[in-house]
Structures are given as C-alpha cells and as structure tokens.
N, C-alpha and C positions, 0 to 999 in steps of 0.2 A: 370451369368449376363454379358451382353455385351452391348457396345454402338452401336446404330443403324448406319449403313454405309450410306455414302452419296450416294443418288440415281444415280448421274452421274457416280460415281465410280463403282456402281453395274453393270451398263449397259456398262461401258467402253467407254463413250463418253465425250466430252468436253461440257462445259456449253453453248458455242456458236454453238453447233451442229445444223444441219438442221433437220426438221421433218423426212426426208427420211433417214438420218444417224441413227436416233433414232430407226426407224422401222426396218432397216436392222440389227442394233446390237441386237434388241430384238428378231427378228426371229431367229437369229443365236444361241443366248444364250438359249432361251426357247426350241428349238429343241434339243439342246445338253443335257439339264438338265431335260427334261420332264420325269415325274415319269413313264410313260408307256415304255420308253426306258431304264429305270434305275430301274427295279423292285427291292424292298427290299433294296434300297439305300437311307437312310434317309438324308444323305448329299446332294445329287442331289435334293431330295424333298424339303429340306429347301432352297436350292439355287433357285429353280423354283419358289418358293414362294416369295423369295426376289425379283427375277427378275420382276415377275408379278406386285408386289406392286410398284416397281420403275417406271415401264412403265405406270401404271394406272395414276400416278401423273404427270409424265413429258409429257404425250401425251395429257393431258387436259390443255388448255391454262390458264384457271383460277387457277387450282391447281398448275400448274407450276410456275405461277406468285407468289403466296402465298408462295410456297416452296423456291423459289429464294430469297425471302425477308426474311422469317422467319425460313426457315429450317424445321426440323421435328416437331417443335412445332405447325406449322400451318396445319399438316396433321394427318389424322388417320393413324394407322399402319397396317390396314388389307390388306389382300392379294388381289386376284382377278385380274388378269392382263387383260387389255383390248385386243381385237383382233387387226387385222391389217385393218379391213374393213371400210366400209363407203365410199360413194362417188365413182366417176369413176376413172379409171386408164388408162392412155395412150390413152384417148379418148373413152374408152369403158364404157359408162354410165350404171349404175346399176350393174356393176360387183363387187362383194364383195369378197376382197382377204381373208377375215375371212374364207370363205368356203373352200379354199385350205388348210388352216391350220387344219380346222375341218376334212376335208377329210383325211388328214394325221394322225391325232391323234384321231379323234372322237369328237363329240360335247359335250359341257357342262362339259369338264374336264374328259370325259371317252375316253379311247383309244379303238381301234376296238376289242381287246381281253380283255378288263378290265372288272371286275365284278362289277356292280353297287352297290352291297351289300358288297363289301370289305371295310375293315376299312379306314376311311378318317380322316384327321387331323381337329381338331376343329377350329373355327374362333378365331381371336385374339381380345383381349380387349384393348381398348385405354383409358387411364386415365391419370390424371394430379395430381401432388402433389406439395404443396408449402412449401419451406423450408427457413430458414434465411440465411443471407450472411455468418455468421460464421459456420452454418451448412454445407453450400456448401463448405467452405474452409477446414473444419476439417473432414467432413464425419459425417454421421448420420445414425442410425437405425430408420425406420419408420414403424408403423403398418398401413397398407392400407386396407380399407374396399372395397371389390369388389363384384359385383353382376354377377354371371356367370350361364350359362346353364349347369346343371348337368344331365348326362345321367340318365334316369328313371330306378330305380332298379326293379320295378315291371315287366316291358316289356323288360328290358335290351336294351332299346333305339330304339326298332323297331316300337313302337306305338300301338302294337297289344295287346289285353287283355290277361292277363296270362291264359294259358291253351288252347288258340286258335292258329291257325297257319295263316300265310300269304298266299295269293293266288297269283299264277303267273299271271302277267299282260297279258291279251289277246292281247292287241294291239301290244306290243313289244316282245311278247313270253318270257317275263322274262328276256330280255337283258338290259332293261332300255334305249335303244336307238333305233330309227327308221331311216332307210336309206331314203334319199331324193335325187333327181337328179335335177340339175340346168343347164339349157343351157346357155353357154356364148360364148363369141367371140372365145374362144379357144376349143369350143366343149362341150360336156356334161361332167359335173363333178359330181361325186357321193360324198355325205358327210353324216355324221352321226349327228343326233340331239337328244337331251334328249326327251324321250317320254313324251308327255303332260298328258297322262292318269294316269301314276304312278309317274310323276315328276322325271324320271330318275332312280327310285328305282328298277324297275323290279318286284316289288311285290305290291299287293294291300291289304289294311287292311280290314278284313271282320267285325271285332268288335274292336272299339277303346278302348285302355287302359284307365281305369277309373281315376287312380291317376294323369296322365299327359295329359289326353284328347286326346290322340293319337299323341301328338307331339313328344313323345320320350325323352322328357327332362322336367326338372323342374327348376324354377328360384331358385338359392341358393345365400345366403349371406355369404361371408367368409372373415376372417381376415388373412392377410399375412404379415410376417415381411420382410421388404426390407432393404438391406444394400446399402446405397447411398455412393458412394466412395468420398473421399476427392478430391476436385478439379473440381467437376462437375459444369458446367456452366448453365446459364439461357437458357432454350429452348432445351437443350439436352435430348435425350430419351434413357431410359434404357429398354432393352428387357429381360424379365424374362421368361425363358423357361417353358413350360407345366403349365402355370398359367392362361390360357385363358379359353375359353369354351370348354366343353367336345366334343370329336370327334364323328363322326357318325360311327355306326356299330362296336362300340369298339375301334375306332381309338384314337390316343393320343390327349390330350388337346392342344389347340392353346397357343399362348404366351400372356403375359401381357405387353404392350408397355406403359411404364410410362414416361410421359413427366415432367420434372422438371422446376418449376417456382421459381426463387430465388428473395426474397423481397429485396427492396433497403435498404441500411445501412446508418445511420445518420453520420458516421465517415469516412467510406471507400468506395471507388469506384474501380472497377475492369477493368483492360485493359489487355486482354489475361491472363497471369498468373502473371502479376504484380499488385500491389495495389497502389492506389493513395490516399493521404490524405492531409489535409491542417493543419498547426500548426500556431495558433495565438500566437505572442509574443509581449511584451511591446516595447515602443520606447527605453527605457534604456537597455533592454536586447539586442536589435539590436545594440545600440551604443557601449555598454561595453562588450558584450558577455555574456553567462551564460550557466549553465548546465540545460537542460530541460528534461521533461519526455514526451516521444512520445508513443502513444498507437499502438500496433500491434495486429494481430490475435493471437499471442502466449503470449500476455501479455505486460506490460510496459517495456520499455528500456530507458536508460539515453543517452542523446546526447549532445555534447559541441557545443553551438552556438558560432562561432568566433565573435570577436569584429569587428563592422562595417558591419555586415551582412545586405544586401539590401532586400527590399520587393521583393517577387517573386523568391528569391533563392531557388533552389531544391537541396536536398541532398538525397543520396541512402542509404537504409539499406539492404545490401546484403542477400539474402536468407529469407527474411521476407515476401515473397510474398505467392501466392496460390500454393499448391502442384500440381504437374503434376499428372493426373489420373494414378493410378496404377504404380507409380514411386517414387523414393526418391528425384527427382529434385524438386526445388521450384523456384518461381520467386522472384522478389525483391520488396521492398516497397520504393516509392518515396515520399518524404515529401516536400511540398512547404510552405516556411515561408511567413507568412502574418503579416506585422507589423501593430498593431492595433493603430490608432491615438486616444488619449484620448479625451473624450467629457465631458460636464457638469463640466468644471473646476471652481474652486473658484477664487475670485480676487487674493488671496495670490498665488495660483498655477500659475495663468497667469503672475503675476509679476516675480515670481521666474523663469519661463520659459524665459521671455524676458531678464532678467539679464544673463541667461546662453547663450541665442543666442548672446548677445552683446560680449560675451567672444570668440566666434567662428570667424574665418577668411575664406577667400575664399579657403584656403588649406585644410579646413575641408570638403569642398563640391566640390569634383573633377568633378562630372558629371554637376553641376550647373555652375562651371567655364567654362567648356569646352563648354557648351551650349551657354553661352552669348559671348564667343569669336567667335563662329560660326556666331552669329547674326551680330557682329561687322564687320566681313569680308564680310558678305552678302551685307551690306549696305555701305560699305566703297567706298568713291569717287575714 
C-alpha cells in the first residue's frame, strides 16, 4: 500500500510551469518508460501509467484547477494519458502532434510490434472511505465493499462462446492496427491507429459467450480489508495494488485508489501533524491556578494551570499530536485556555463578587493599568 505521488513531482515540473514545459516533460518521460520500449519491465509499465495519469489531469484546465485546490481527492485515479495533439503548432493549422507520437509507438497504446491480444493491465477503481478523526490519528482496519470487472471464467476473457474460436480480423489482418498516412507541413507521416472493425483486438468473435454476453468479464462484488495507516490526512489517497478491475487477455488487475475523508471532531482540530484544542476553565482557576484534566488522542493527561493565567494562553503537550505516517515521530498538541465568564448569577453571588473586586487594586491588573496610562499620555496637554 502506498500513498499517491504528487502529479507535479511525477512529471518533474513546478506548479507554475507553462503548458509547453508540461508537454515537453511528458513527451520525454513517456518515451523513456513506454512499455513497448521496455518489454517485461513491470516497473516501467507502472511508471508509464503514473505519468499518463498525471498528464491527463494537469493538461486539462478544469481538472488541474480542482487538483491544485483539493489534491488527489478531487481526481479519479485512472490512467490514460492524453496525447500532445489538438490545435496548430508554429502556424501549421490542422497538424496533430499526437500523430508523431502514434507514428513512433503505434496508436491506441499498441506499439508497431506489439500483439493486440497480449496481456494488459486492468483499469483502476476509484473509491472513497469515511473515517473518524481518532481513526485517522490511530490507524484503522476497514472492510471495503467494491464492485469490479472480473474476467469471465467461461471464455477466459476473450468474449467467445466456449468451444468456439476467434476469427482473425480481415480489416487489419489480425494485427489490431491499421496504417494511415497524413500529409503535413513536414511531409507525409505514417501512423498506426486501432482497427475500428475489431476495436484493436485483431480478432472477431463468431459467437458471443453466453455467461458474459461477449464482454469477456462479469460484474463482481467483493469485500477487501484495508489497513489505513496512522496519521493519514483528509483527502489523501491510498493505492492498493492489484485490487482493481481484471486485466485483458489474462493481464494483472488494476489498482484500487482509495481516497480518505476524515470527519470533523468536536474536541480536536488538526494542523499538519499538530493537534489544536480549546480548554475552558473558570475564573477562579485562572486567578489561583489549578490542576486540570486535558483530553488527548491517547487519553486524559493532567496539567497544572499557573496562577494568573490569562485568556488565550496557549501551552504545548509535546509528542501528543498526530503520528507521522509510517514513522515513530509525532506532532504536538497545543491547548488554548479559554476563561469562561460566569452567567446567571444570583444576588448573593453578585454581592460577593463586588466585595472581592473592592479588595483589589490597580497592581492586580497590570494590563488594565498600562492601558489607562497610555490613554492619559495620549490626551496629555
């Protein structure tokens, strides 16, 4: 289980980068990690998938704006990276740079020498889970119910009725791709695109599989236990490998991208790995000092309030904050003292308070005395 990487970090660009810088970085990285240039390299395949997902979001102005504001919680985790194309370039209207990329690698994710019926990784599943504030701080195991596409056992995912065979597509001769040629300002450029007759599979189903209706998969409901680590924050996404949709042609399952939503707590607020809380005390506790009980995520602790504590005073409980994810380090807890002024007082209580006030002098009110001294100096002739 791993935390989803920042899209800007994945593409190696700054948040203020230009659209051209984004495209340039994407072209370089996608060519480097393309599966067709790195056969049987699962690490490169995962990297290519990650790069494509990042570019798909950052190259779309609306998705980028949502991601910049809300992070991964605003985005689906699925892959599919956009091309470079659309629009003119250098004054050459109608020229699609995506065709150069397709000409180099092949259209629709197929390289020139790739087999359209080779195993392919399944799609990701994007889901959310709600946990409490304390569960986020302490970590929790959750049972998640997911709906996913499971490869049909009857046809083994090819969509053909058991006992029948697939026919080679006459349009693409079983390759899954067709060659097209486009005239551009740079001359004629050949590119490969997915065959529309067989949808890039290279094979045509003669008789559809009855159990799955020729789709090659069935909808399944599954329960999965997820360990959510202590310290997870609201909006963060966990990636659970091989828990997504089944792959094509016997390929591995995709991933489950689980976005965590943390409910607000009545006592605590979080700031980074620190916890903020408010402690109401009485007027007499503030004046005379007292031993008070302070709530923390680990239980109650005793703290000694000093005599003369003023409203708004903040004290720190070291190491009583949120644990750092996958670390022994913890933040701190900051407690703000709130002196509660008594209300609904009886006549006897009011009289006693006036008698007490008459016993005090200006020396008992340092801030008040200083305040009135400043007023005198301000209006002094």
